[in-house]
C-alpha positions in Angstrom: 134.8 196.0 103.8 131.7 198.3 103.5 128.0 198.0 102.8 126.7 198.9 99.4 126.4 202.6 98.6 123.0 204.1 99.6 122.0 201.6 102.2 122.9 203.8 105.3 124.2 200.7 107.1 127.0 201.5 109.6 130.1 199.5 108.7 131.5 197.0 111.2 135.1 195.8 111.2 135.6 192.2 110.0 132.2 191.9 108.3 132.1 190.5 104.7 129.5 192.7 103.0 129.5 190.9 99.7 126.4 188.8 100.6 124.5 191.9 101.7 125.5 193.7 98.6 124.2 190.9 96.5 120.8 191.0 98.3 120.7 194.8 97.9 121.3 194.5 94.2 119.1 191.5 93.4 116.2 192.2 95.8 116.1 195.6 97.5 117.1 197.7 94.5 116.1 195.4 91.7 113.1 197.5 90.5 115.2 200.7 90.6 117.9 199.1 88.4 115.4 197.8 85.9 113.7 201.2 85.7 117.1 202.8 85.2 118.1 200.4 82.4 114.7 200.8 80.8 115.1 204.6 80.8 118.6 204.2 79.2 117.2 201.9 76.5 114.4 204.4 75.8 117.1 207.0 75.2 118.9 204.6 72.7 121.6 203.9 75.2 122.9 200.5 76.4 122.2 199.2 79.9 124.2 200.7 82.8 127.7 199.4 83.0 127.5 199.5 86.9 124.7 199.1 89.4 122.6 202.2 89.9 123.9 202.9 93.4 127.5 202.7 92.1 127.1 205.6 89.7 129.9 207.6 91.5 132.4 205.1 90.0 131.5 206.4 86.5 131.7 210.1 87.2 134.7 212.2 86.1 134.4 214.0 89.4 132.0 214.1 92.4 131.8 217.0 94.9 130.6 215.7 98.3 129.3 218.7 100.4 130.7 217.3 103.6 134.1 216.5 105.1 135.7 213.1 105.0 135.7 212.8 108.8 131.8 212.9 108.8 131.7 209.9 106.4 132.3 206.2 107.1 135.7 205.2 105.8 135.3 203.3 102.5 138.2 201.5 100.8 136.1 201.5 97.6 135.5 205.2 97.5 136.4 206.4 94.0 139.4 208.7 93.7 137.2 211.1 91.9 135.3 212.0 95.1 136.3 215.4 96.5 135.1 216.6 99.9 134.2 220.3 100.3 133.0 221.0 103.8 133.5 223.4 106.7 
């Protein structure tokens, strides 16, 4: 129900964002993902278990310096995201 993280696309009700997410991952951010995976391999780590823009899913906690009301609602926002704003 929402565009991929990091794209700055305003969500619209009723839009299936899965095709846009696939394009973002396979085309727009492909080079970034490859560079990230290469850096991980250089550090003797395996490839990333999630796409680079989905890193908040892997964090134990994430502090967002804003308030939830300033953000687009996301059904896929990890429970580990905490808002700390005015």
